[in-house]
C-alpha positions in Angstrom: -12.2 23.8 12.9 -10.7 23.8 16.0 -13.9 23.4 17.9 -14.5 20.2 15.6 -11.2 18.5 16.8 -12.3 19.8 20.4 -15.5 17.9 20.0 -13.8 14.6 18.8 -10.8 14.7 21.3 -12.9 13.2 24.2 -13.7 10.0 22.5 -11.3 6.9 23.1 -8.8 5.9 20.6 -10.0 3.8 18.2 -13.6 4.6 18.5 -15.8 4.6 15.0 -19.2 6.4 14.8 -21.9 3.9 13.6 -22.4 4.1 9.9 -19.0 5.6 9.5 -17.1 4.8 6.1 -14.3 2.3 6.1 -11.0 2.8 4.6 -7.9 0.7 3.9 -4.3 1.6 2.9 -3.3 0.8 -0.1 0.6 1.3 -1.5 0.6 1.4 -5.5 2.3 -1.4 -7.3 5.0 0.6 -8.8 6.2 1.8 -5.3 6.1 -2.0 -4.1 8.1 -3.1 -6.9 10.5 -0.2 -6.6 11.0 -0.6 -3.0 11.8 -4.5 -4.1 14.1 -3.3 -6.7 15.9 -0.7 -4.8 15.2 1.8 -7.8 12.9 4.5 -8.5 8.9 3.9 -9.0 9.6 5.3 -12.8 12.6 3.4 -13.7 12.4 0.8 -16.7 13.0 -1.9 -14.4 9.9 -1.4 -12.2 7.7 -0.8 -15.5 8.5 -4.1 -17.1 8.1 -5.9 -14.0 4.4 -4.2 -13.5 4.0 -5.0 -17.4 4.8 -8.7 -16.6 2.7 -9.1 -13.8 -0.3 -7.4 -15.1 0.4 -9.8 -18.0 0.4 -12.8 -16.2 -1.9 -11.9 -13.1 -4.5 -9.3 -14.2 -5.3 -5.8 -13.1 -3.0 -3.9 -10.4 -5.9 -3.5 -7.9 -6.8 -7.4 -7.5 -2.8 -7.8 -7.1 -2.8 -5.5 -4.5 -5.7 -6.7 -2.4 -6.9 -10.1 -3.0 -4.5 -12.1 -5.1 -3.2 -15.2 -3.2 0.2 -14.4 -2.4 1.3 -18.0 -3.5 0.2 -17.2 -7.1 2.4 -14.2 -7.0 5.3 -16.1 -5.7 4.6 -18.9 -8.2 4.1 -16.6 -11.2 8.0 -15.8 -10.6 7.5 -12.5 -8.4 8.5 -13.8 -4.8 9.9 -10.6 -3.1 6.8 -8.6 -4.5 4.5 -11.1 -2.8 6.4 -11.1 0.2 6.2 -6.9 0.0 2.6 -7.1 -1.0 1.8 -9.4 2.1 3.7 -6.7 4.6 1.1 -4.1 3.0 -1.6 -6.3 3.6 -0.9 -7.2 7.1 -0.1 -3.1 7.8 3.5 -4.1 8.3 4.7 -0.7 6.9 6.7 2.4 7.6 4.8 5.5 7.6 6.5 8.8 6.9 4.3 11.7 7.8 3.7 14.5 5.4 4.5 18.2 6.3 4.2 21.8 5.1 1.7 20.8 2.1 3.9 17.6 1.1 2.2 14.2 1.0 3.2 11.6 3.3 4.1 8.1 2.3 4.6 4.5 3.5 6.4 1.7 2.4 7.0 -2.0 3.3 8.7 -2.5 6.6 
């Protein structure tokens, strides 16, 4: 594996080979709501908020990726709309993983 790392190490930063698959960072809606409300992602407050959002706005993935932020705000979730906007713009704090632990990221 070290050989592959060395093979790729001479490329300038940000270079993607032709045909390389794209990627995107997403933060689960429960993590976004938890960050806004200041409670854990498995709390009743978070669950109720997500249930209300899904009922009013539709499935989680479109809410996170493409639903206009104004629509989320007007539905009664202005703080969540602001946090989702930050995630979409990449304004997040990344905490790297270590020793077999996954890393995480949250709205800045």
